C-alpha atoms as one frame of an Amber mdcrd trajectory, in Angstrom:
protein
 156.408-117.978 159.695 158.340-118.109 163.219 154.745-116.097 164.744 153.643
-119.334 163.181 155.230-121.492 164.774 155.347-119.553 167.965 151.462-120.067
 168.034 152.077-123.699 166.837 153.888-124.532 169.473 151.488-122.804 172.437
 148.825-125.453 171.826 148.068-128.529 173.951 146.697-130.252 171.614 148.547
-132.754 169.133 149.215-133.366 166.425 152.036-130.926 164.856 151.981-133.052
 161.144 151.112-129.266 159.590 153.910-127.617 160.304 156.284-130.849 159.554
 157.301-128.884 156.463 157.813-125.680 158.110 160.002-126.701 160.627 162.348
-128.962 158.443 162.819-125.677 156.380 163.648-123.086 159.066 164.668-126.049
 162.209 168.091-126.556 161.743 169.476-123.968 164.595 168.072-120.549 165.073
 170.332-117.594 165.651 167.604-115.809 167.164 165.380-117.222 170.008 161.611
-116.115 168.424 160.825-115.730 172.203 162.502-114.156 175.068 161.896-114.854
 178.561 160.596-113.440 180.942 162.772-111.513 182.369 164.011-110.251 179.278
 167.074-112.332 178.049 167.763-114.230 174.701 168.200-117.349 174.538 170.771
-117.100 171.482 173.740-119.689 170.233 171.149-122.768 171.617 169.504-125.175
 169.754 165.929-124.940 168.964 165.147-128.469 170.188 166.701-128.332 173.725
 164.687-125.144 174.640 162.256-125.026 176.877 158.945-122.865 176.093 156.714
-121.700 178.172 153.367-120.117 177.081 152.022-117.508 177.898 148.819-119.347
 180.004 151.780-121.080 182.245 151.843-124.811 180.737 154.814-126.637 179.258
 155.584-127.393 175.949 157.888-129.274 174.142 159.025-130.074 170.411 157.479
-133.644 169.836 158.974-136.671 168.667 158.225-137.020 165.030 159.692-133.224
 164.578 162.177-134.265 166.008 162.813-137.141 164.051 162.589-135.230 160.921
 165.151-132.179 161.418 167.368-135.342 161.258 166.428-136.756 158.731 166.436
-133.647 156.944 170.214-132.717 157.661 171.471-136.444 156.884 170.198-135.909
 153.347 171.392-132.761 153.433 175.105-134.560 154.196 174.709-137.536 151.816
 174.288-134.549 149.294 177.112-132.560 149.690 179.211-135.723 149.445 177.979
-136.796 146.038 178.779-133.616 144.917 182.667-133.496 145.942 182.852-136.878
 144.591 181.642-135.619 141.527 183.741-132.872 141.054 186.930-134.742 141.723
 186.105-137.493 139.311 185.746-134.216 136.928 188.882-133.443 137.340 190.481
-136.308 137.117 188.885-136.992 133.758 190.609-133.268 132.518 194.247-134.495
 133.879 197.048-133.898 131.188 199.010-137.476 131.366 201.628-137.767 133.867
 205.175-135.574 132.153 208.204-135.156 133.933 208.477-132.000 135.177 209.796
-129.323 133.825 213.879-128.699 135.363 213.501-124.777 137.403 215.680-122.293
 136.394 218.194-121.012 138.666 218.557-118.227 140.349 221.204-116.884 138.183
 219.785-117.332 134.751 215.992-116.274 136.716 218.317-112.942 137.770 219.760
-112.344 134.062 216.361-112.394 132.464 215.162-110.006 134.760 218.090-107.704
 134.262 217.060-108.315 130.378 213.818-107.043 130.725 214.451-104.083 132.779
 217.761-102.701 131.031 217.322-102.344 127.204 221.095-101.839 126.332 221.542
-104.899 128.724 223.276-106.971 125.804 225.924-104.733 125.688 226.617-104.094
 129.274 227.149-108.079 129.169 229.751-107.182 126.429 231.703-104.623 128.775
 231.859-106.043 131.411 233.017-109.269 130.188 235.926-107.279 128.334 236.566
-105.358 132.258 237.212-108.800 133.855 240.140-109.377 130.849 241.580-106.357
 130.916 241.996-106.053 134.551 243.938-109.024 135.009 247.108-108.403 136.223
 249.621-110.837 133.898 247.849-109.598 131.055 250.022-108.004 128.089 250.397
-104.481 127.440 249.009-104.748 124.122 245.974-107.083 124.592 245.128-104.930
 127.501 245.239-101.730 124.571 243.146-103.779 122.792 240.372-104.477 125.069
 240.369-100.826 125.363 239.612 -99.949 121.904 236.551-102.538 122.118 235.403
-100.717 125.448 235.515 -97.332 124.130 233.263 -98.228 121.136 231.103-100.119
 122.874 230.467 -97.251 125.511 230.894 -94.530 123.007 228.359 -92.060 123.561
 226.716 -93.607 126.633 229.678 -92.996 129.181 227.396 -90.665 131.232 224.380
 -92.762 131.762 226.902 -96.075 132.639 228.955 -94.344 135.564 226.092 -94.297
 138.148 226.606 -98.492 138.566 229.532 -99.506 141.230 230.812-101.869 138.419
 230.621 -99.818 135.208 232.562 -96.973 137.140 234.914 -99.329 137.700 235.553
-100.033 133.885 236.340 -96.603 133.609 238.515 -96.417 136.185 240.645 -98.917
 134.562 240.288 -96.457 131.312 241.851 -94.171 133.092 244.829 -95.646 134.751
 245.909 -98.469 131.538 244.793 -96.212 128.552 246.665 -93.667 125.794 246.347
 -89.795 125.626 243.516 -90.048 123.574 241.117 -92.318 125.098 241.918 -90.308
 128.660 240.610 -87.110 126.379 237.597 -89.126 125.155 236.795 -90.312 128.603
 237.452 -86.175 129.893 235.528 -84.753 127.178 232.367 -87.380 127.388 232.186
 -87.023 131.581 232.390 -83.011 131.518 229.406 -81.576 131.721 228.482 -84.353
 134.368 231.061 -83.793 136.604 228.690 -81.687 139.781 226.447 -85.061 139.330
 229.390 -87.686 139.555 230.912 -86.514 142.290 227.771 -86.403 144.178 227.340
 -90.286 143.443 228.450 -92.778 146.208 230.370 -95.169 142.844 231.071 -92.439
 140.028 232.855 -90.263 142.661 235.725 -92.106 142.641 236.168 -91.827 139.208
 236.173 -88.077 139.003 239.419 -88.686 141.422 240.803 -90.957 138.796 240.469
 -88.635 136.395 242.376 -85.956 138.912 245.128 -88.900 139.255 245.645 -89.649
 135.928 244.723 -86.865 133.677 247.179 -83.864 132.695 247.014 -80.282 134.090
 245.004 -78.843 131.215 242.072 -81.478 131.789 242.479 -80.857 136.019 242.060
 -77.298 135.280 238.933 -78.067 132.920 237.620 -80.421 135.340 238.392 -77.160
 138.439 236.137 -74.786 135.771 233.593 -77.178 135.784 233.437 -77.239 139.550
 234.439 -73.603 140.010 231.586 -71.365 142.076 229.796 -75.133 143.458 232.388
 -75.880 145.542 230.139 -74.802 149.087 227.365 -76.553 147.818 229.759 -80.123
 146.946 232.042 -79.546 150.092 228.337 -79.698 152.732 227.433 -82.886 150.396
 228.150 -85.996 152.041 229.653 -87.781 148.680 231.085 -85.266 147.060 233.385
 -83.629 149.717 236.012 -85.869 149.202 236.137 -84.964 145.442 236.869 -81.228
 147.128 239.469 -82.431 149.406 241.507 -84.542 146.607 241.467 -81.456 144.258
 242.241 -79.132 146.954 245.271 -81.296 148.691 247.017 -82.944 146.341 246.787
 -81.141 142.645 245.510 -77.741 143.502 246.945 -74.405 142.956 248.109 -72.236
 145.269 245.727 -69.637 143.704 242.768 -72.828 142.927 242.740 -73.105 146.774
 242.162 -69.454 146.955 239.225 -69.399 144.878 238.350 -72.465 146.881 238.107
 -71.357 150.189 236.984 -67.684 148.950 233.682 -68.839 148.106 233.304 -69.997
 151.708 233.754 -66.433 153.288 230.678 -65.426 151.048 229.704 -64.360 147.619
 231.599 -60.630 147.881 234.567 -62.077 148.561 234.485 -64.693 145.884 234.465
 -62.087 143.398 237.465 -60.461 144.264 239.245 -63.909 144.956 241.998 -62.757
 142.769 243.238 -60.628 145.622 242.621 -62.577 148.372 244.766 -65.088 149.864
 243.121 -68.818 151.254 244.047 -67.711 154.691 241.942 -65.725 157.193 244.124
 -63.086 158.133 245.605 -61.680 155.130 241.747 -61.278 154.034 241.208 -59.379
 157.055 244.093 -57.403 156.206 242.256 -56.280 153.287 238.980 -56.091 154.666
 239.005 -55.616 158.976 235.826 -54.482 158.605 234.119 -57.771 157.611 235.509
 -59.844 160.199 232.160 -60.332 162.056 230.637 -61.254 158.948 234.054 -63.994
 157.713 233.389 -65.366 161.292 229.632 -65.804 161.093 229.658 -67.320 157.917
 232.179 -70.213 159.298 230.255 -70.468 162.480 227.024 -71.734 160.385 229.497
 -73.888 157.978 230.994 -75.154 161.299 227.982 -76.152 163.026 227.031 -78.246
 159.858 230.575 -80.250 159.436 230.096 -80.995 162.795 226.628 -82.273 162.409
 227.217 -83.960 158.767 230.331 -85.409 160.130 232.890 -84.637 157.709 235.773
 -83.239 159.897 238.167 -85.596 158.478 238.585 -83.814 155.676 241.080 -81.501
 155.150 239.372 -78.802 153.109 237.047 -78.764 156.407 239.811 -79.162 159.136
 240.871 -75.535 157.293 237.963 -73.911 157.558 237.508 -74.650 161.015 240.493
 -73.138 162.349 240.208 -69.983 160.294 236.637 -70.366 162.518 238.931 -71.253
 165.739 241.800 -69.165 165.166 240.213 -65.950 165.208 236.958 -66.335 167.210
 236.330 -65.402 171.190 237.560 -67.974 173.873 233.806 -68.038 174.844 232.144
 -68.504 171.233 234.627 -72.072 171.006 233.626 -72.959 174.604 229.974 -72.892
 173.505 231.267 -74.380 169.878 232.075 -77.441 172.033 229.416 -80.085 171.856
 229.345 -83.569 172.252 229.230 -84.386 168.678 232.572 -82.456 168.073 234.118
 -83.735 171.502 233.626 -86.993 169.562 234.904 -86.012 166.393 238.681 -84.933
 167.592 240.017 -88.433 167.748 239.465 -88.334 164.261 241.891 -84.933 162.980
 244.789 -84.947 165.499 247.229 -86.296 163.612 246.896 -83.530 160.737 248.681
 -80.098 161.037 245.297 -77.876 160.947 243.041 -80.782 163.014 246.217 -81.099
 165.859 245.715 -77.284 165.786 242.059 -77.790 166.801 242.114 -80.074 168.946
 244.762 -77.804 170.880 242.281 -75.092 170.649 239.444 -77.518 172.091 241.684
 -78.691 175.038 242.477 -74.709 175.893 239.370 -72.884 175.605 236.592 -76.270
 176.677 235.678 -76.819 180.486 236.804 -78.823 183.048 234.003 -81.513 181.483
 235.188 -81.316 177.940 238.727 -81.678 178.905 237.961 -84.884 180.769 235.278
 -85.999 177.474 238.309 -85.345 175.443 240.382 -87.233 177.051 237.673 -90.202
 177.734 238.314 -90.163 173.894 242.030 -90.263 173.335 242.066 -93.516 175.644
 243.396 -96.418 173.355 244.626 -93.920 171.073 247.616 -92.360 173.043 250.560
 -94.374 171.780 249.333 -93.547 167.949 249.256 -89.830 169.120 252.702 -90.615
 170.891 254.348 -91.084 167.891 252.723 -88.400 165.543 253.636 -85.433 163.844
 251.097 -83.650 164.556 249.470 -85.348 167.486 252.550 -85.411 170.439 251.758
 -81.612 169.983 247.760 -82.183 171.495 249.291 -84.261 174.163 251.751 -81.738
 174.903 248.807 -79.321 175.320 247.466 -81.445 177.442 249.622 -81.467 179.782
 249.869 -77.826 179.595 246.421 -77.452 180.828 244.692 -80.436 182.014 244.600
 -80.076 185.833 243.007 -83.057 186.870 246.559 -84.519 187.129 245.322 -87.553
 188.895 242.615 -88.023 185.238 246.182 -87.572 183.242 247.969 -89.528 185.320
 245.273 -93.161 184.612 244.042 -92.539 181.559 247.025 -90.744 179.575 250.515
 -91.424 180.817 249.721 -95.178 181.763 249.591 -95.921 178.278 252.911 -94.024
 177.348 254.656 -95.858 180.209 253.281 -98.855 178.856 255.009 -98.724 175.367
 257.809 -96.113 176.757 260.412 -98.710 175.181 258.258 -98.352 171.344 257.323
 -94.521 171.685 261.205 -93.425 172.443 262.305 -95.401 169.207 260.194 -92.305
 166.713 261.487 -88.824 167.108 258.007 -87.406 167.813 257.323 -89.928 170.822
 261.642 -88.473 171.741 260.273 -85.104 171.805 257.153 -86.271 173.930 258.694
 -87.739 176.691 261.562 -85.133 176.846 258.613 -82.519 177.004 257.673 -84.710
 180.049 260.642 -84.848 181.624 262.722 -81.168 180.710 259.186 -78.985 180.183
 260.004 -76.351 177.426 263.456 -75.978 178.661 264.644 -78.315 175.876 261.566
 -78.097 173.121 262.224 -76.100 169.996 261.290 -72.019 170.200 259.010 -72.214
 167.512 257.071 -75.018 168.650 257.063 -73.163 172.328 255.270 -70.473 170.746
 252.208 -72.794 169.585 252.331 -73.757 173.032 251.818 -70.521 174.771 248.963
 -69.810 172.975 246.866 -71.580 175.315 248.585 -70.579 178.719 246.362 -67.830
 179.020 243.000 -70.062 178.846 240.631 -69.352 181.447 239.595 -72.704 182.406
 243.139 -73.375 183.982 243.874 -72.461 187.723 246.647 -74.697 188.913 250.160
 -73.220 188.696 251.888 -74.974 185.701 255.058 -75.696 187.971 253.402 -77.415
 189.802 251.010 -79.154 187.280 254.346 -80.273 185.548 255.941 -81.449 189.318
 252.876 -83.864 189.806 253.708 -85.003 186.202 257.879 -85.380 186.594 257.571
 -87.645 190.182 254.741 -89.523 188.409 256.948 -90.512 185.841 260.321 -90.547
 186.690 260.702 -93.999 188.420 259.051 -95.375 185.632 261.129 -93.801 182.979
 264.212 -95.095 185.042 262.771 -98.198 185.289 262.658 -98.319 181.858 265.849
 -97.121 180.445 267.789 -99.436 182.823 265.976-102.172 181.461 266.465-101.265
 177.596 270.125 -99.616 178.396 271.731-101.277 174.898 268.900-100.417 172.978
 268.834 -97.032 173.480 272.867 -97.038 173.118 272.279 -98.063 169.676 271.632
 -94.403 168.800 272.775 -91.048 169.074 269.152 -89.201 169.226 267.809 -92.089
 171.398 271.441 -92.412 173.766 271.087 -88.677 174.533 267.356 -89.265 176.550
 269.869 -91.405 179.338 271.391 -87.623 180.379 267.802 -85.997 179.754 266.192
 -88.172 182.644 269.079 -88.324 184.456 269.230 -84.507 184.517 265.973 -83.873
 184.809 264.233 -86.879 187.176 263.560 -86.111 190.870 263.839 -90.173 192.261
 267.037 -91.722 192.439 268.804 -93.155 189.640 271.349 -95.264 191.352 270.039
 -98.401 189.039 270.643 -96.491 185.848 274.202 -95.760 186.900 274.888 -99.077
 188.065 272.936-100.836 185.191 275.469 -98.151 182.574 278.767 -99.439 184.661
 277.977-102.945 183.998 278.071-102.550 180.495 280.930-100.599 180.037 282.611
-103.650 182.321 281.686-106.886 180.514 281.737-104.500 176.958 284.709-102.469
 176.692 284.420-101.966 173.267 281.468-100.114 174.256 283.216 -97.096 175.655
 284.608 -96.450 172.023 281.141 -95.873 170.360 279.958 -92.608 169.590 276.753
 -93.103 171.616 277.978 -94.517 174.817 281.146 -92.225 174.485 278.860 -89.432
 174.174 276.776 -90.510 177.564 279.557 -90.898 179.527 280.948 -87.134 179.255
 277.732 -86.066 179.885 277.400 -88.030 183.653 281.134 -87.273 184.393 280.374
 -84.124 183.363 277.917 -83.243 185.085 277.937 -82.131 188.648 274.878 -83.888
 189.935 276.437 -87.319 188.996 279.760 -86.850 188.224 281.182 -88.136 191.819
 278.653 -90.649 192.247 279.484 -92.369 188.528 283.060 -92.170 189.814 282.824
 -93.739 192.202 280.680 -96.996 191.035 282.862 -97.003 187.758 286.640 -97.442
 190.194 284.299-100.059 192.498 282.844-101.892 189.722 285.983-102.143 186.673
 289.345-103.877 187.484 292.439-101.501 186.542 293.072-103.520 183.942 289.390
-102.666 182.368 291.201 -99.154 181.724 294.126-100.146 180.428 292.038-101.056
 177.459 289.871 -98.410 177.153 293.122 -96.041 176.763 294.188 -98.118 173.847
 291.594 -96.096 171.954 291.309 -92.826 171.786 287.540 -91.914 173.398 288.137
 -94.529 175.790 291.257 -92.347 177.188 289.314 -89.145 177.132 287.269 -91.503
 179.554 289.579 -92.114 182.088 290.475 -89.077 181.339 287.587 -87.275 182.686
 287.153 -89.802 185.410 290.643 -88.219 187.105 290.576 -84.338 186.359 287.936
 -83.542 188.668 289.240 -85.050 191.019 285.606 -85.918 192.996 285.923 -89.544
 193.508 286.461 -90.932 196.952 289.403 -93.382 195.822 291.067 -90.959 193.378
 294.365 -91.292 194.956 294.689 -94.395 194.713 292.790 -94.574 191.337 295.527
 -92.882 189.684 298.821 -94.661 191.495 297.118 -97.712 189.766 296.600 -95.864
 186.389 300.448 -95.202 186.461 301.563 -98.316 187.514 299.186-100.264 184.937
 300.925 -99.065 182.025 299.301 -97.115 179.911 302.530 -95.908 177.940 302.343
 -99.368 176.155 299.122 -98.642 174.399 298.741 -97.183 170.839 299.387 -93.270
 170.395 296.471 -91.385 170.771 295.728 -87.961 171.660 293.389 -88.782 174.967
 296.509 -91.302 175.988 298.939 -88.284 175.445 296.768 -86.204 177.975 295.982
 -88.558 180.302 299.723 -89.144 180.476 300.195 -85.518 180.705 297.923 -85.659
 183.883 298.861 -88.596 185.585 302.710 -86.976 185.347 301.724 -83.679 186.642
 299.669 -85.056 189.387 303.086 -86.004 191.576
């Protein structure tokens, strides 16, 4: 067909009426030219009517006007036909339309949710009843009798189905309510139903709380039954992110000594688990029985420790106990290799526990300078909490003992301690820390000294211990004196805090005149303070100190008039304070002060042991 068109267009003799029907059929548009130019390029996507076709003879030929008009007419007819078809289809659709009605009200989201739940869950109605009863039963103001009635109904609805319902968070709470408020028969019912599924429940995100609730609200016999169900699987459960909390609760709060041994020895290997009855939870006692197995046990503990660190389970007591057994008996080099960035980041999370603080101290002792710097960086912001914690302050003491970079210690640790010193000294453990900073191990408990002395031989501390301590003391001395001067009244309220004043005056290596003057002013303004036990002890210690006796006596004699000393002598403790001022004969104005006391009428004061001894001394000094 295209060949015929080609031949026709190449002809120079009109008309082309014979080709009009063919052109009307194929002439709308041409996607591919039937002809190509001499240069080989195609004239695609161009209208056929506008293409100039050059015949082989070299003569030009154009499509005639008649052909063009025929093509336009054909396109117009097709367009009109399409429009007629569209209008007809619209008319037909309008005829089929139903009469106008009010649109149905759409279902609310909550209703749709309920429909979906009912479709997905066969026991949906029963579950809905359980939830509604639970909502009533959990009210705090509900009477006990009504609460028991609700628990009885819940038991009937859940009987035989508890295990299947337990893995949903809301239904797990229903069981927890029964365990908490139910009678013994209800608790027995729950335990018997769930006993075969304890391991699966412990691994669940929600039902693990129910297992912990069972341990808390059941009898010792029922706890033993739960323990037997878990026995032999403690290692697997401890390595699971959810069930580790159940093992930790059981180990830390409810297990007997024998049960603890059984839990821990399971981690040492199968052969030790078989002989758990004659072993202990502490590795030291296990090695006494099997010294040749040390390397095997440490290798097993190393693998476990790596897994605990990788999974971030180091916050649990049972995990810390196992890690500590490795840290206690492994070689220092092995501990250094274990100190990855992941462990260093987690140390701050367990410094507050007994086992965790011992691990943290060994991380400081056996860590390199880089590890110590990272540890201090992670401690930043938690120093105040560590300083007042029973175990945390020991970690700080170990830090002061081993870190050679005292500039870093001053900036990151001591700054935070000095900023919160007034709060820290009000706690027992905070006072121990401040005393350690001032006096070192001179005033430390012997048991704690033994604990801290383990790190003295660590391979990474090069600076002399006394040099390190003096650098720290030089930095904190003026800050401590300033703080104690500003908070002198509050420190003298308790005996334990007042003793810190004497410690500071004894060990600081800076000028203490401001503190002595503040104490003298306090005694001058309030004579009754001298009779207080705490103030009396501080004054006695200062007046008996070789370093401050003369300076403080001169300050008192200069600042306080004789009439005030007469008021002091009216009480037993005040009279003894005046006696200590004169009996050492160290004051510059000693003679004039003694003469003034003789003439101020001390004999008129009420009788006391202190007054009598003071009068006796004054009479003997003639």
